[in-house]
Structure formats: structure tokens, C-alpha cells
C-alpha positions in Angstrom: 39.7 35.1 2.1 37.9 35.4 -1.3 34.2 34.5 -1.8 35.3 31.6 -4.0 37.4 30.1 -1.3 34.7 30.7 1.3 32.2 28.9 -0.9 34.6 26.0 -1.5 35.3 25.8 2.2 31.6 25.7 3.1 31.0 23.0 0.4 33.8 20.9 1.9 32.4 21.3 5.4 28.9 20.5 4.1 30.1 17.2 2.6 31.9 16.4 5.8 28.9 17.4 7.9 26.6 15.2 5.8 28.4 12.2 7.1 27.9 13.1 10.8 24.3 11.9 11.0 23.5 8.9 8.6 19.9 8.8 9.7 17.6 9.2 6.7 14.9 11.9 6.6 12.1 9.3 6.0 11.8 5.6 6.6 9.2 2.8 6.4 6.8 3.1 9.3 7.0 6.8 10.0 4.2 7.4 12.6 1.1 9.2 11.5 -2.3 9.4 13.0 -2.5 13.1 13.9 -5.3 13.8 11.3 -8.7 13.0 12.7 -11.5 14.1 10.4 -14.1 12.5 12.6 -14.8 14.1 16.0 -14.8 11.8 19.0 -18.6 11.9 18.9 -18.7 11.0 15.2 -16.3 8.1 15.8 -18.7 6.8 18.4 -21.7 7.2 16.1 -19.9 5.3 13.2 -19.0 2.5 15.6 -22.5 2.2 17.1 -24.1 2.3 13.6 -21.8 -0.4 12.3 -22.4 -2.7 15.3 -26.2 -2.1 15.1 -26.2 -3.0 11.4 -24.2 -6.2 12.0 -26.5 -7.2 14.9 -29.9 -6.3 13.3 -29.4 -6.6 9.6 -26.4 -8.8 9.1 -25.1 -10.1 5.8 -26.6 -12.5 3.3 -24.9 -15.3 1.2 -22.8 -16.6 4.1 -21.1 -19.9 3.3 -21.9 -23.0 5.4 -18.6 -23.0 7.4 -19.1 -19.4 8.3 -22.7 -20.0 9.4 -21.6 -22.9 11.5 -18.8 -20.9 13.2 -20.7 -17.7 13.7 -23.9 -19.4 15.1 -21.8 -21.5 17.4 -20.2 -18.3 18.7 -23.6 -16.6 19.4 -24.7 -15.4 16.0 -28.0 -16.4 14.3 -29.7 -16.8 11.0 -32.8 -14.9 10.0 -35.8 -16.3 8.1 -34.7 -14.5 5.0 -31.1 -15.9 5.1 -29.1 -13.2 6.7 -26.3 -14.0 9.2 -26.5 -11.7 12.3 -23.4 -10.8 14.3 -24.0 -9.9 18.0 -22.0 -6.9 19.1 -20.2 -8.9 21.8 -18.9 -11.3 19.1 -17.7 -8.3 17.0 -16.0 -6.7 20.0 -14.4 -10.1 20.8 -13.0 -10.1 17.3 -11.7 -6.5 17.6 -10.2 -6.9 21.1 -8.4 -10.1 20.3 -7.1 -9.3 16.8 -3.4 -9.6 16.1 -1.5 -6.4 16.4 2.1 -5.5 16.0 3.1 -8.2 13.6 5.5 -8.0 10.6 4.7 -8.3 6.9 7.9 -10.1 6.1 10.1 -9.6 3.0 11.9 -12.4 1.4 14.9 -10.5 2.8 14.6 -9.4 6.4 15.7 -5.9 5.7 12.4 -5.4 3.9 10.2 -6.4 6.9 7.4 -4.0 7.7 6.2 -3.6 11.3 2.4 -3.2 11.2 1.6 -1.6 14.5 0.0 1.6 16.0 0.0 4.3 13.4 3.1 3.3 11.5 2.6 4.3 7.8 3.8 2.3 4.8 3.4 3.0 1.0 2.3 0.4 -1.5 1.3 -0.2 -5.1 -2.0 -1.9 -6.0 -4.9 -1.9 -8.3 -5.1 -5.0 -10.5 -5.5 -2.7 -13.5 -6.4 -4.2 -16.9 -4.2 -1.7 -18.8 -0.8 -0.1 -19.0 0.2 3.4 -20.2 3.0 2.3 -22.5 6.4 3.6 -21.8 7.3 4.2 -25.4 4.0 4.8 -27.3 2.3 6.8 -24.6 -0.9 5.0 -25.3 -3.0 2.6 -23.2 -2.8 -1.2 -24.0 -3.7 -4.4 -22.2 -1.4 -5.4 -19.4 0.7 -8.5 -19.5 2.7 -10.8 -17.2 5.8 -9.0 -18.3 4.3 -5.7 -17.2 3.6 -7.2 -13.8 7.1 -8.5 -13.3 8.5 -5.2 -14.6 6.4 -3.2 -12.1 7.7 -5.4 -9.2 11.3 -5.0 -10.2 10.9 -1.2 -10.5 9.4 -1.1 -7.0 12.2 -3.3 -5.7 14.5 -0.3 -6.3 12.2 2.4 -4.8 13.0 3.4 -1.2 9.7 5.0 -0.5 7.4 2.3 -2.0 7.7 -0.2 0.8 5.3 -3.0 -0.3 4.3 -4.5 -3.6 0.6 -5.2 -4.2 -0.3 -6.8 -7.5 -0.8 -3.7 -9.7 -1.9 -5.1 -13.1 -3.7 -8.2 -14.4 -1.8 -10.5 -16.7 -4.3 -10.3 -19.5 -2.2 -12.6 -21.7 -3.1 -15.6 -19.4 -6.8 -16.6 -19.5 -6.9 -19.7 -17.3 -7.6 -18.7 -13.7 -5.4 -21.3 -12.2 -2.4 -20.3 -14.4 -3.2 -16.7 -13.8 -3.0 -17.0 -10.0 0.2 -19.0 -9.9 2.0 -16.8 -12.5 0.8 -13.6 -10.8 2.2 -14.8 -7.5 5.5 -15.9 -9.1 6.0 -12.7 -11.1 5.5 -10.6 -8.0 7.7 -12.7 -5.8 10.5 -13.0 -8.4 10.4 -9.3 -9.1 10.9 -8.0 -5.6 12.1 -9.2 -2.2 9.7 -6.8 -0.5 6.4 -8.1 1.0 3.9 -8.9 -1.7 0.1 -8.9 -1.7 -2.1 -10.5 -4.3 -5.5 -12.1 -4.7 -6.6 -15.6 -5.5 -9.5 -16.0 -7.9 -10.8 -19.4 -6.9 -10.6 -21.5 -3.7 -9.0 -24.5 -5.4 -6.0 -22.4 -6.3 -5.1 -21.6 -2.7 -3.2 -24.8 -2.2 -1.0 -24.3 -5.3 -0.1 -20.7 -4.2 0.7 -22.0 -0.8 2.9 -24.7 -2.3 4.8 -22.1 -4.3 5.4 -20.0 -1.2 6.5 -23.0 0.8 9.0 -24.0 -1.9 10.5 -20.5 -2.0 10.7 -20.4 1.8 12.3 -23.8 2.0 9.4 -25.4 3.8 5.9 -24.8 5.2 7.2 -24.2 8.7 9.6 -21.5 7.4 6.9 -19.7 5.5 4.5 -19.8 8.5 7.2 -18.3 10.6 8.0 -15.6 8.1 5.1 -15.3 5.6 6.2 -13.0 2.7 2.9 -13.0 0.8 -0.5 -11.6 1.9 -3.8 -12.8 0.3 -6.1 -9.9 -0.4 -9.8 -10.9 -0.1 -12.8 -8.9 -1.2 -15.0 -11.0 1.0 -18.2 -9.0 0.4 -20.3 -7.9 -2.6 -21.7 -4.7 -1.3 -24.3 -3.9 0.0 -24.0 -6.3 2.9 -23.6 -9.6 1.0 -20.8 -12.1 1.3 -18.9 -13.1 -1.8 -19.1 -16.9 -1.4 -16.0 -18.0 -3.3 -14.0 -15.2 -1.8 -15.0 -16.3 1.7 -13.8 -19.8 0.9 -10.5 -18.4 -0.3 -10.3 -16.4 2.9 -10.8 -19.5 5.1 -8.3 -21.6 3.1 -5.7 -18.8 3.0 -5.8 -18.4 6.8 -5.5 -22.2 7.3 -2.5 -22.2 4.9 -0.7 -19.6 7.0 -1.1 -16.5 4.9 -1.7 -13.0 6.4 -5.0 -11.7 4.9 -6.4 -8.4 4.0 -10.1 -8.0 4.6 -11.5 -5.7 1.9 -14.8 -4.0 1.5 -15.0 -1.7 -1.6 -18.5 -0.5 -2.1 -19.0 2.5 -4.4 -20.8 5.5 -2.9 -24.1 6.1 -4.7 -24.0 2.7 -6.3 -23.3 -0.1 -3.9 -23.1 2.0 -0.7 -24.9 5.1 0.4 -24.2 8.3 -1.4 -23.3 10.1 1.8 -19.7 9.9 3.0 -20.8 8.9 6.5 -23.2 6.2 5.2 -20.6 4.7 2.9 -18.0 4.7 5.7 -20.4 2.9 8.1 -21.3 0.2 5.6 -17.6 -0.4 4.7 -16.7 -0.6 8.4 -19.5 -3.1 9.2 -18.7 -5.3 6.2 -15.0 -5.4 7.1 -15.7 -6.2 10.7 -17.8 -9.1 9.6 -14.8 -10.4 7.8 -12.6 -10.0 10.9 -15.1 -12.0 12.9 -14.9 -14.9 10.4 -11.1 -14.7 10.1 -10.7 -15.0 13.9 -13.2 -17.8 14.1 -11.1 -19.7 11.5 -8.0 -19.0 13.5 -7.9 -16.7 16.6 -4.3 -15.9 15.8 -4.9 -15.0 12.2 -2.9 -12.0 10.9 -5.8 -10.0 9.5 -5.6 -6.5 8.2 -8.7 -4.3 8.5 -9.2 -2.8 5.1 -12.4 -0.8 4.6 -11.8 0.7 1.1 -15.0 2.4 0.1 -14.9 4.1 -3.2 -16.7 7.1 -4.7 -18.7 7.4 -7.9 -19.2 10.5 -10.1 -23.0 10.7 -9.7 -23.3 12.4 -13.0 -22.1 9.3 -14.9 -22.1 6.5 -12.3 -18.4 5.8 -13.1 -15.8 5.5 -10.3 -14.0 8.7 -9.4 -11.0 8.2 -7.2 -9.4 11.6 -7.4 -11.8 13.9 -5.7 -11.9 15.3 -2.2 -14.7 13.0 -1.3 -12.5 9.9 -1.8 -9.7 11.5 0.2 -11.8 12.4 3.2 -13.5 9.0 3.1 -10.2 7.1 3.2 -9.0 9.3 6.1 -12.1 8.5 8.0 -11.7 4.8 7.3 -8.1 4.9 8.6 -9.3 6.8 11.7 -11.7 4.0 12.5 -8.9 1.5 12.3 -6.9 3.7 14.7 -9.8 3.9 17.0 -9.5 0.1 17.6 -5.7 0.0 17.0 -6.3 -2.5 14.2 -3.7 -3.2 11.5 -5.3 -1.0 8.8 -5.0 -0.6 5.0 -6.5 2.1 2.9 -6.8 2.8 -0.8 -5.5 6.2 -1.8 -3.9 7.7 -4.9 -6.3 6.3 -7.6 -6.2 9.5 -9.6 -8.6 9.9 -12.5 -5.9 11.4 -14.6 -4.7 9.5 -17.7 -1.1 10.4 -17.6 1.6 12.1 -15.5 0.2 15.7 -15.4 -0.9 18.3 -12.9 -4.2 16.5 -12.3 -2.3 13.3 -11.5 0.0 14.9 -9.0 -2.7 17.0 -7.3 -5.2 14.1 -6.8 -2.6 11.6 -5.8 -0.9 13.9 -3.3 -4.3 14.9 -1.7 -5.6 11.4 -1.1 -2.3 9.8 0.0 -1.4 12.6 2.3 -4.8 12.4 4.1 -4.7 8.6 4.5 -1.1 8.8 5.7 -1.7 11.5 8.3 -4.8 9.6 9.5 -2.4 6.7 10.3 -3.2 4.0 7.8 -0.6 1.3 8.1 -0.6 0.3 4.5 -1.7 2.7 1.7 -2.3 0.8 -1.5 -2.6 2.4 -4.9 -0.3 5.1 -3.6 2.1 4.6 -6.6 1.8 4.0 -10.3 -2.0 3.8 -10.4 -4.1 6.2 -12.5 -7.1 6.4 -14.8 -9.5 5.4 -12.0 -7.9 2.0 -11.5 -7.9 1.2 -15.2 -4.3 1.8 -15.9 -0.7 1.8 -14.5 2.3 3.8 -15.6 5.7 2.2 -14.9 7.3 5.6 -15.1 4.9 6.9 -12.4 6.4 4.5 -9.9 9.7 6.4 -10.3 8.1 9.9 -10.0 5.8 8.8 -7.2 8.8 7.6 -5.2 9.7 11.4 -4.9 6.1 12.3 -4.1 5.8 9.7 -1.4 9.1 10.6 0.1 7.9 14.2 0.5 4.6 13.0 2.0 6.4 10.8 4.5 8.5 13.8 5.5 5.3 15.7 6.4 4.1 12.8 8.5 7.4 12.9 10.4 6.4 16.4 11.5 8.2 19.3 13.1 9.7 17.5 16.1 9.9 20.5 18.4 12.5 19.1 20.8 14.9 21.4 22.7 17.7 20.3 20.4 15.7 20.9 17.2 14.5 24.3 18.4 18.2 25.2 18.6 17.8 28.3 20.7 21.5 28.2 21.6 22.4 28.1 17.9 20.1 31.1 17.1 21.9 33.1 19.9 25.3 32.1 18.7 24.6 33.0 15.1 23.0 36.3 15.9 26.1 37.3 18.0 28.4 36.0 15.3 28.3 35.8 11.5 24.6 36.4 11.2 23.8 33.4 9.0 23.6 29.6 9.4 25.4 28.5 6.3 28.7 27.7 8.0 27.2 26.2 11.2 27.9 22.6 12.0 24.3 22.4 13.2 23.3 23.0 9.6 25.7 20.5 8.1 24.7 17.8 10.6 21.0 18.1 9.6 21.5 18.1 5.8 20.6 14.4 5.3 18.7 13.6 8.5 16.1 16.4 8.3 15.7 17.1 4.6 14.3 14.9 1.8 15.8 15.5 -1.6 13.9 14.4 -4.7 15.6 12.3 -7.4 13.3 13.1 -10.3 11.9 16.5 -9.2 13.9 19.4 -10.6 15.0 22.2 -8.3 17.5 23.9 -10.6 17.3 27.5 -11.9 15.1 27.9 -15.1 18.2 28.6 -17.2 20.0 25.5 -16.1 16.8 23.4 -16.7 16.4 24.8 -20.2 20.1 24.3 -21.1 19.7 20.6 -20.1 16.8 20.1 -22.5 13.8 21.4 -20.5 12.6 17.9 -19.7 9.3 17.5 -17.9 9.1 15.3 -14.9 7.5 12.5 -16.9 10.3 12.6 -19.4 12.9 12.2 -16.6 10.9 9.4 -15.0 10.7 7.5 -18.2 14.5 7.7 -18.7 15.1 6.4 -15.2 12.5 3.7 -15.7 14.2 2.5 -18.9 17.5 2.4 -17.0 16.0 0.3 -14.2 14.4 -2.1 -16.6 17.6 -2.6 -18.5 19.8 -3.2 -15.5 17.8 -4.4 -12.5 17.0 -8.1 -12.5 16.5 -9.2 -8.9 18.5 -12.3 -7.8 17.0 -12.9 -4.4 15.3 -16.1 -5.8 18.3 -18.5 -6.1 18.7 -20.2 -9.5 18.3 -23.7 -8.0 15.0 -22.6 -6.4 13.8 -21.1 -9.6 14.5 -24.2 -11.6 12.6 -26.3 -9.0 9.6 -24.0 -9.3 9.6 -24.3 -13.0 9.7 -28.1 -12.8 6.7 -28.1 -10.5 4.6 -25.2 -11.8 3.6 -24.0 -15.3 5.6 -20.7 -15.1 5.0 -18.6 -18.2 7.7 -15.9 -17.5 10.8 -17.1 -19.2 14.2 -17.0 -17.7 15.4 -14.8 -20.5 12.7 -12.3 -19.6 14.3 -12.3 -16.1 17.8 -11.7 -17.4 18.8 -15.3 -16.6 20.2 -18.0 -18.9 17.8 -20.8 -19.9 
């Protein structure tokens, strides 16, 4: 048999073999948690320090309803207006917290199971700017940009959740901003959405929007597809009063909530990594206590997201090793208590898709993922230290995140995977594994193949135009934006929403007839 025929035969067997095991190489909820940057003794120190700070120092600026609930449960107010949280109350909040719940999509196939160390990738950031797809310059972000980001993510297999990534700077009124932000996210993707609400009085309207989409309040409460992200503290150790009111109202309306502390090391939290971690953990646990006092069954996500500053300038620096290890430590503390946990990772300081972008994003996301964070926000699209988003980066990051998820899946050294019998058979036979059914059967189940990343020979790449990864990602992004107009929101529902709410995104912008 000629070499050509042998190659053709192997290719045909390869294609047949690829159908043997349809299991994908990565999936939402790959189990992480093997990385533990804190020793067991350090974990205990962090926990003890956080509990002591909450018990002895507490937080200032608590709202009246919080003071009433916490003091009735055993807390107290100091003479200088700080609310103290006894450790037994904090442990009650941790021990009884909801675990193993789903962040539902508008379509059930997009549900995410938030339990143990299952890892999911997300966007995020609320950036004020966009790196323009055509001009390659930064500009203010718009409502259209937000909708476009959502519908790109809707097509990305390895971005499992959409967190509001840009601010619609073309809408100034806070009430209109909140309702249109929620609408653009929910219309752009059927995946679970997270967003923030700027003012307490806007919670009811966002709830009404969600109830209308779900076909009733009861249906939404049974399958909530939007999480309200709440930065309930203004570090160091002060509550954000309006945000706490939003938190209370959101829980009462049936929303899952994300409890976020985002101090900046050296500015609003200690300059040491350990000190910044302790403060963020304490502040987040205070939010968990309040959430469970509002509703013991609240679906609350523990989200200590301490940030790092470049102490030479005071500006935020999200791309360094300090940020990466800090987030891994925060995720580890979530795993210590088996709490649903979210981390911020991937906020590269780079201004465009370049080597710095890839290196910083891969470092931070990989560490948070291997530490077992359930929901890693800012993992895709975000750059320029949270000041800008690249739509094309969502496409290239989909490859990067797929590869990271594959590393989390691990080696899986089972007897079948070790394949000692296959080794023996090959060594006594042809001397290579290219024609083995064992090889063909693992082609798709064990190996992740990038869509944007280029693995061709240099000559083939040059003959095809020598395009950089950013060029290829931009082409794919333009294709998605010209063709993908999600239709999970039925026309009749959309028309009803427009009659009730002041929706600024036109139907033409959504590829629908007016």
C-alpha cells in the first residue's frame, strides 16, 4: 500500500473515530480547587482575623434595617456608630448559606450549577470605554456596544455567563440606564446575566422587567435568570448605604445576589496581600450575614474581589502576579467554607490584543480557576485595567478559556487513560499510535482545538495572509455581529416590554422589523 493510501485510510478512520465519543474536552463546571496558595495554617489565620475584625471593629454606615436585623440576632452598635458582628452570627450565616443552586439561563441548556469547586467563565467590568473594532481606538461605550457584547458571548462555548461588561454612556438618567442595561443583556443572550442596579428605587422596575420575560413573578422566582451584583461596602470597612438598600430589595424580589468587596491594596485596603485578603473576606462575610437575615434562603454568592494598585502611581493594576495570587487566595477561602464563590480575574492592563494581554489574562484566570472559583468575572474581553472592552477579545478569549478549562480537567490517570495495554500492543506491533482506535476515540473527548489560534506551518500561515490573532478575531467578530441576532425573546414579549418600559435599543438594531 502506498504512503498516500495509508494517509487517506488513517484520515478516514480518524473521522470515523471522532464520532465514537461525542463527549467534549471541556464543559461548564469543570471541577477545580486543586490550587491552594494558602497553607492550612494560613487559611485558619485569615478566617480568625476576619472573624475578629467583624466582632471587634465591625463596619460603619449600616442602614437602619440592617442595624435592626443584626442587633436582634446578637450584634451590637458601638458608641462611634460601628455595627459589630459576633462570630457565632457570622458562622451561622456561613453554615446555613445556600449551596448547590443553579444560575438559570432563559433557556435551560444554559443553566450553571454553582456547587463545590465547579468553575465557570464570565465577562464583566462595567467599563466606560470600547476598543473600536474598526478604528482600533478607544471611545465611549454605548447601549449598542453592550447588546453586541451579549450577542457575541451568546455564541461562545467557553464563556458561560454574561456579566454587564460596559456602561451605556449614551444614557444619562440612572433609571433609564438600569432598565436598558438589563434589557440589552437579556435580549442579547439566553445565558445567565448579572448586572448592577444604581439606585434602590430602580429595583422594582428591573424585577417587573424580569417577571414579564419569565411570564410571571412565580416563574422568575423558580428560575431566576438575572443576578444583581452589589458592592455593598465602601472599603475600608464601611457599608455603602444605597447599595445595601438595593441588596435588601433585590433579595426580597427573588434575585440571586453577588456580594462584592473590591478594596484596592495600598489605597482602600492594606498594601500586603494577606491584609487585603482578610479585609475583603470580612467585608464580604458582613454582606452574607445581612443577606441571610433578609432571607435565610437567599441565593447569595460570596465575592471578595480585592484589587491591586501600582504603588508608584496609585492607579489600579490588574495584570500583575499580586492580583493573580490574591484572587486565588480569595477563591480558596470560598472553598474553605464551600460557599458559592466569584472572583475577578483577567483584568489585564494591556490596551489591545498583544503579548501582555494574553500573558496577564492567562495568569490570573488560570490561578482563580485552579483555586476553584465558581464564577470568574472579567475573564473575557476586559482590558486596560477595567477601562475598556474589546469585542474581538471575546472571540480570542474563547480559545484561551477553553485551554484553561482543559488544564483544570487535569490528567485523569485512570487505568483506561493510562492505557498500559495499548502501549504493549503498539510496542509489539506497528510501533506508533497513529492508526490505533484508542487514538481516534480520544480525538474530540480529550483534546481542545482552538478556533482562532493558528497551528499551521509558518509557510501555510504566510500564504494565507500572515494574519495576527487579533486580525482573525476581528473578522470572526464582524461575522457574528452581522448574522447573530438572538431570538429567545419572543416578538410578542418584546413588544409588550416596549409598551411598558422606555427601551432605547431599537428593533432594527436587534435585526427585527419595527
